[in-house]
N, C-alpha and C positions, 0 to 999 in steps of 0.2 A: 706166226712161228717160222723159224728158219728150218729148211729141209735138212734132214740128216743125210750124211754121205753113207751110202750102202756099201760101196766098194771102190777101190782105186786100182786101176790096171796100168802097168807100165807099158808104153808103146815104144817098140824099137824103131828108131828112125835114123837112117844113115845119110840123110841129106846134108849138104854142106852148110856150114854156118860161118859167118864173117864177123870179125871184130872191126867195126867201122870207125877206126881212129887212125890218124896219121902218125908217122914216125916223128919222134922228138917232142912234139907238142901234145900228142895223144888226144887231139880234138877232132871233131868232125863238123863241117859246116854244110848246110843246105840252104840255098837261096840267101846266102850271106848271113845266116843265123846259126849260131853255135847250138846244135841240138843234142850233142852228146851228154848223157847223164853225168853229172859231176859229183856223185857220191865218192868218198875217198876214205882211206884208212891210213892212219899214222901209227907206226909200231916202234916201240923201244924194247928190245930184248937183249939182255946181257950187255948193255951199253951200246948196242948197234941200232942205229936209227934207219928205218926203211919207210918208203912211201908206196902205197898201192892205189892205182886207179880202180875203176870197177872191174876191169879185166886183167890188169897186168901189174907185176911187181916192178917198181921203178927204183931200184936200189941205188943208182947213182943220180946225183942232181942233174936235171936237164931243163929245157925251156918250157916244160909243161906248166899248166895252171896249178897242178897239185903241188909241185915243188915251190912254185912262187908263193902259194899260200903258206906253206911250211916255213919259208923264209920270212915273209911279211909278218906272220903271227908268232915267230920265234918258237915254233912248236917243239923242236928237238930239245932245246935247253929247258923248256917248261916241263917236258916229260921226264927229263933227267932229275929234276928237283924232287919228283915223286919217289925216286929210289925204289922202283918196282918194275917188273916186266908187264907191260900194258899195251893195249891197242885201242885207240880212240877212232870211232867211225862217225863221219858227219857228212854234211852236204855243203858244197860250195855254191853260192848264189850271188847275183849282182850283175855288174856290167859284163856284157858278152856271154852270159850264161843263159841258155834257153830263152833268148830274146828279152831277158830281164823284165819279166811281166810285173814284178813287184816294184820296178822303177827305183832300184837301189843305186846309189853312187858308189863306185868302187866295187871290190869283191869282198864278201864276208864268208865266214866258215862257222857252221853251227853243228854241235855234237848231238847225236841221237842215241848212241850206244857205246859202251865201253866194255872191253873184254879183258878179264884177268887171265893172263897167259899161264901163270904158274898153277892157279886153281882150275883152269880150263872151264870158266863159267863167266856169264855176264854179270857185271856189277849192278846191284839193285838201284832203283831210281833215287832213293835218298842219298846214297853215297855218290852216285853219278853226278847229281847236282852239286854236291859238296866239292867234288874233284873239279868240275867246271869252274866253280867260284875260285878255287885255289889256283887254278891255272890262268884265270882271267880270260877264259874262252866262253863263247856264247853257247847256250843250250837251245835246242829247237823249242819253239813255243809249245806250252802244254795247256790244253783247254780244261781238262778235268782229270782227277786221279781217283783211284779206288772206286771204280764204277763196275756194275755188273750189266752186261748188255745182252747176254743170251738168256732171256726169260720171256714170258708171255706178253710182257708190256712193251718190249722193244724188239721189233722185227726188222727185216731188211729195209723196208720202206722208210722206217724211222731213221735208220742209219744213213740212208741216201739223203734224206732231208737235212740231217744233222751235218752232212758233209758240206752243204752250202753255207756260205757266210763270208765275212770279211777277213782278210789276212791279219794276223796279230803283228806281223812285221810292218805292213803298210795298210792301215784300215781303209784306204781309198781303193784298194784292189781286192778282187775276190780271191779266196784261198783255193788252192788246187784240190784240197780234200782233207781228210782226217785219217791219221794212222792210229789204229787201236793196237795196244801192246799189252801182253800179259805182264804182271808185276815182276816175274822172274826174268823177263827179257827174252825168253826162248821162242815165243810165238808172237806173230803180229800179222795184221792185214791192213790194207789201205782201201778206203772208200773214196772214189773220185767224185768231185762236185759236178753235177750236171750243168749248173750255171757256168762253171769254169770251162767245161767242154764246149758249150755253146759260144762263149766269148772267144775261145781259141779258134772255132770254126769261122767266125766272122772276120778274122784277121788274115 
């Protein structure tokens, strides 16, 4: 059984925090490897298109990977065809992204969440997949749907074991883990694969 949280206490911390990305490209390299997380959000509100990295609004086109993906996948024009105020959130992966462990040629973009700006709510999975198909954009791989995990038959050890496995994008590679999401999109958590972590440690 999973342990129940008895209480949550907010801890005040005035320590300095740093956004480790460089100006213009909004990337960060360590040992010649791009290690900056490349989740991104593309927004269309009242006809205005904006791009967000994980930490910053990038309102004007620049040299960043985020804007390059927007241009390469024609995301602004595609969102305008929906005729609604919407924000799509996804992950950029491939060449130059986090050492490209999936060995992908070029850069790809996969959607994992869509926010309806006017209704102020996440779009449910069925409609989200429909929108991805309509836009001609990739959705992140989905292993299973409509499952219940918090019961006496599935504990944390089971979840950790389930996190191990081959990537659905490239079956020759181990997957990083599994993200579990509530059907309404409001809650989620990620279980990292131990096998993946061991492989990362060997490199």
